[in-house]
N, C-alpha and C positions, 0 to 999 in steps of 0.2 A: 161702536167699538172703541175702546180706550187705547190711545197711542202710548207705547212704553216710553218713559222718560230716560234719556241717556244721561248717565252720571259722569261727570268729569273726574278722571283719576286724581286721587288725593296726592298732592306733592309732599314729599318728605322734607322737612326743614333742613337747612344746611347744617345747623349745629348737631342735628340728630345723625347726619352722615358722618360727621367728624367723630362723634362719640362711638358710633358703630365701628368705625375704622380702628380707633384706639383699642376698643374691646377685642377686636379680631387679632390685632398685633399682640396684645398681652396674652390672649389665649394660645396663639402659636408659640410664643416664647415660653409660656408655662408648660406646654406640651413637650417642647424641646428639652426643657430641664428635667421633666419627669422621665422622658425617654433615656436621658443620659444616666440616670441613677438606676434604671431597671437593668438587671443582669442580662447579658446576651444581646442588648440593643446598643447600637452605636449612637453617639451624640450627633444629632443632625446639625448642630451648631458648633461642632468641634473646630478649633482653630489650629493652624500650623504656624510654627515659628521658623523663619528663614533669615539668615544673616546676609544682608546685601551690602555690607560695609566694603569700602574700597581698601586697597592695600595701605599699610602704614608707610609714611614717607619719612626718611631720615632728614631732619632739619639741620642738625649741627652735631659736632663731636667736640667734647672738651676733655683735655688731659687732666687727670686727678692725681694730685700729689699728697693727698691727706691720708692719714692712717685712722680708720674707724676703730676706736679702741673700746667703746662701750655703747650699749643700746638699752633704752628703757621702754618698757611696755606700760601703757597707762589706760585707764578707763574712767570716764566721767559721765554723770547723769545730768543732762541739760534740761532745765525746766523753763521754757520760754513762753511768756504770756504777753499778749498784745491787747490792749483795751482801747475802745473808742470813747471819746468824751461825749457825755450826754446820751449815750446809747447803752442799753443792757447787753451783756455778753451773748445772750441768745440771739440778738439781732446782728451785732457787729463785734467781732473780737475772736481771738484764737489763743489756744494754749497747747503746746506740744511738749511731750515728755520723750526725750531722746537719749539713748545710750550710745556714747561715742567711745570707740576703742582705737588706739593708735600707738605709734612708737616715735621715739626721738633718738637720734644717734649723736654721740659725742666723739669728736675727732681732734687730732692734732695735725696742723698743716705743716708737713715737712718741707713743702716747697718754699717756705719763708726762712729756712735755715741758711744762713750765710757762711762764708769762709771763716769769719772770725768767731763763729759760734761753735766750731769744732776744733779741738786742740788734741794733738797726739804727741807723746814724748818721742825722743829719738829712738828709744828701744822698742817702741810700738808695744808697750805693755800697759800703758796708762792712757785713758781717753776721757776727755771732758766735753760734754755736749750741753749746749743751752738751746732750748726749744721754746717756741711760742706757747702760750697757755692754750689749753684745750677749749674748743668752742662747741656750741650746740647747733645741730642741723635743724632744718625745718621739720615741724611735726608732720607726720604722715598718717592720715586717717585710714583705717582699714575698713573698706565697705563690707567685707564678709562678716565682720564682728560688730558692726555698728547698725543700729536699727531704731525705729520709732516705736515706743511703747504704746503711746496713745496720742490721739489728735482730737481736739475739740474746737469746732469752728462755728461761728454764728451763721445765721441764715444768709446774710449778704456775702459772707466769705465763701460759703458753699456755692452760692449762685455765681460768684466770680470765677470759681474753679471751672465751671462749665464752659466759660468763654476764654479761659487762659490757655496760652501755648504750653505752659509748664504747670499743670495742676498739682496741688499738694507738694509744692517745692519744699525741700528740706535744706535749702542752701543756708538759710539764716542759722539754724541750729547746728549745722555742720561747721560753719565758721566759728560759732561760739565754742564748740567742742575742741576745735583745733587751738583756739586761743587758750582755753583752760588747760589743755594738755601741755602747751608750750610753757605756761606759767608754772605748772607742776614740775616740769623738767628742770626749771631754773632752781627750784628749791630741793631737788632730789639728790644733789651731790654727784650727778653724772659726770661733770667735768673733772672732778677730783678723781673719780674712778678711772676715767680715760687717761689721765696723766700717770696714775699708778700703773695701769696696764701697759702704757707706752714705755715707761721706764723699765718694767720687767722684760718687755720684748727686746729692747735695745741692749740691756745687760746680757741677756741670754745670747743674742746674736753676736755681740762683740767678744764675749768670752769664748764662744765657739771658734772665733778667729784668732785666739791667742792672747787677747787682752786680759790682764789680771785685775786691773783697777779701772772700773767704769763709773763715772759720775755724771748724772743727768739732772739738770736744773731747768726751771721754767721761768720765763720772763720776756721782756722786750729785747 
């Protein structure tokens, strides 16, 4: 009589287990996506957004004595490209096309007006004012109207995004957008418009107080 031979169970290789696990995860994810697009079925991987931010703290208060007399709205298209030496763009490099929208205010600092800069005649019918020249404020980028049109990154850059605390950072293109907006504001004639508006405002105000002759000049 022949004795049956016992066969040792075949062990599954470790790499096969890993592949099977990855396939299972992808299948579950794919099923979740399919369920989310089918009508009447809820997305099993649906996410909820909750704001856990703390209250805003008041750090300081500053008195403002300036008169904001004009404001300009600007838009610039930033095309920022970074290349690596001796490496093709597909391996290392990036190019970002970004539309930046922002504004710049022009103001006259009335707090710098001294006693000798304001002269009124005895009849209080004539007034002469000397004001400092208008200045430009800091450019303010509007996040609601600014956006990235396209981003192209090499393999190493995309790999670095996986381990970065701030992936796909747009800080560099935002800084460039602010710089270009500030340069455009200097060439836009905003300060001249601000001085004209300030003059018109002061003339209307003083004439409403009974002054017949109002003269406004700008300088140190």
